[in-house]
N, C-alpha and C positions, 0 to 999 in steps of 0.2 A: 582447625580444631574448634574454633568458636562456634561455627555452624553446627557441628556434631554435638557439642555440649548444649547449645541452645535448643536444639531439636530433640535432645535426649536419644541419640542414635548410636548404636554400636557399629563403627565403620567396618569392622571385620566380618560382620554377618548381615549387613544391610542388603535388602533386595535391590535389583537393578533399577527399579523405578525411583527409589530413594537416592541412589547414586546419581542418576540423571537429573533429579531435582536439585541436588547439590551443585552439579556442574552447570546447570542452567542458571542458578543464582549467581555463580561466578561470572558467567557470560554476561548477565544483565548488569553486573557491577563493573564491566569493562575489561575483564580478564581476556588475554589474547588466546587465539585458537591453539597456538603451540603450547602454551602453559596448561590449558585444559587437557590437551592430548597427553602431556606429560603426567598430569595428575591422574588421569584415567589409567595410565600404565602403572603408576605407583599403587593405586587402589587395587587393581587387578592382581598385582604382585603379592599384596598382603591380605587380600580378601580370602576368608576361609569357608565361604559358602559352597554349595554344590556346584562343581565345575566353574570355579572362579574365573578361569580363562575365558569362559563363555560370556562373561559380562561384556567385554569389548567386542566380541564377535556376534552378539545378539543383534537381531534386525533393528530393534529399537535404538540401541546404542549407535549402530552404524548410521541410521537415519538422522539421529541427533547430531553426530559429529559432522556429517555432510551438511546438515542444515546450518550449523554455526559457521562452518567454513564458507558457505555461500553468502551468509549474512555479513560476515566480517572476514573476508579473505586476508591472508597475510600480505603485508605491504613490503615489497622488495625495493631496497634502495638501489637505484640504477647508477648512482654516481660512484666513481671509484673511491676507495678508502684513502687515496693519496691525492695530493694537490697537483693538478696538471701543470699549473704555471711554474711551480718549483722545478718540475722535471724539465720543462722547456728552457727555463733559465739556466739550469745546469748543463744542458746540451749546447749552450752558446759559449761555454767556457772551456778551458783546457781540462782534460786531454781530448775533448771532442772537437775542438776547432784548431786550425782549419780542417774541415772534414776530409779534404783530399789527401792530407798527410796523416790522418788519424789511423791508428792500428785497428783492424777489425776486432781484435780482442777487447778493446775498450767499449765497443757497442754491444757486446754479448754478455 
């Protein structure tokens, strides 16, 4: 909202070029691709201009989103959200040991 106030823009009727300028400023400030994508969806939802759904489907918007995706692709964390050593430690204790006497139900 600060950007809209500073630039004296009505976010409900702003043209696509102004919306892309806003999203571009967010990108240059370090905003992630997924956040920009979410903001674009929110803007399209509330925009009352001609064919507001066409904002996100315009060739300029599509090119912009592809561009920021390629410049700053989302980083996927490949490590599991759990501690592998804790799991291995647990498997060395009852009811998992000794493994030859362990019930199959305990492992599933």
